[in-house]
C-alpha positions, 0 to 999 in steps of 0.5 A: 425214404432211405437215409444215410447218416454219418457221425456214428452215434454221436451227440447229433447223429444218435437223436437224429437216427431216433427221430428218422426211425420213429418217422418210419424211414430206412436208416443206415449209420456210418461208423468207423467203430465195430463196437457201435454196430450192435448199438446201431442195430438196437435202434433199428438202423443198419450199420455201415462200417467204414471211413468218411475219407474213403470215397469208394466205401461212401459211394457204395453206401450212398447207392439208392439213397434218397438223402444223406446227412454228412458231418466230419469230426472237428479234429480228425487225427493229431496232424494235418487236421484241416487237410483231413477234414477237407479230404473227407469233404471231397470224399463225400462230394465224389460219392454224392456225385457218383451215387446221384444222391438227390438230397444232402444235409451237411453239418457245418459251423458258425464261422465257416463263412470265413476262409482263414483265422478260425482254427478247425472251423477252416476245415468245414469252410473248405467242405462247404466250398466243395459241396457248393460245387455240386450240381445235381443235389439239393444241399442244405448247410446247417451252421450250428453254434458252439455245442453246449456240451463243450462246457462239460470239458470245464468240469475238472477246472471248476472242481479243482480251481473254482473257475471257468474260462477260455482265451476269449473274454467274458463279455464276448457274444457266444452262439450256442447250440444243443445237439437235440436242436440240431438233430431236429433241424437236420431231421426236418431237412432230410425229410423235405426237398431242398432248394439248390444250395441253402445255408441255415443257422442253428442256434439255441441261445446267445449268451456270454462267458459271464452269463454262462459262468453265472448260469452254470454256477447257480445250477451247481451251487456256485453262484459266484463262479467267475469267468476267467479270460486266459492269456493265449500262452497260459491256455496253451500250456494247460492244453499241452499239460493235458496231452493235446497234440500241438497242432490241435492246440494251435487251432483251438487257440486260433478259434478262441481268438476268432471268437474274441475278434467276433469273426465266428459270429459276424456273418450270423449277426450281419445277415440278420439270422435268428435263434431257432433252437428251443433249448436255452442256456438255463435248460442246459444248466440242468444237464450240466448239473447232472453231469457235474455231480456224476463225475 
């Protein structure tokens, strides 16, 4: 099969490319970074240099493809973030239509069922809406849980302040996902025919902030590591001090509020979805331990 992968060599795309190459497929990887071309070729794939917001480039790249994997970065640029994500979705859809791609797998997010109040997740909600209007392709939407890898960002906080936390509560339920589990699911879908428009959840484990703090803390020798719920304003100040753009800060705060309110996890539990990923929090804790002591 000729398969096109968006996402350059990111956390999901790189293991996905490796799986598809190992299965004997012809793989092209879209990247906006010229520096990534050598690494893509080293994996045995073909690089396609361009932007996922460029429908003309995507149409050319998708020509004669048997299947396409699409994703959009969770925050494209520091301004007009939601529109930038939605624009990429429209460019993908136009290219899929014009190239007559028969099979599409889209990486989405938990919470993408909600039209408002979810921060940057609203962007992929709009992309889902765009894709669901496509008529001549079998499309599988993979709503992935929060990446385990996001906790790597908390390493400086743990080292400097001996705490971990966010603006949602320690007992709020979190749907977590490992990139390897997402890549495994995407690879399986890309190699098989779909059935119209399908939505599937990819969740590796269900946990809480308190359980995350306990498990990661034990892995790094800090068994009493506490989960701290930060007031929204305090978290905003910390993000601003770290140099994040104001628009992104506001969206991240809103996403935490949505987690706190159960908006992000509501559809997963209401629809009776199950955990399908294999890599549990305890296993990720070993990866976290390695990264923690590397920094």
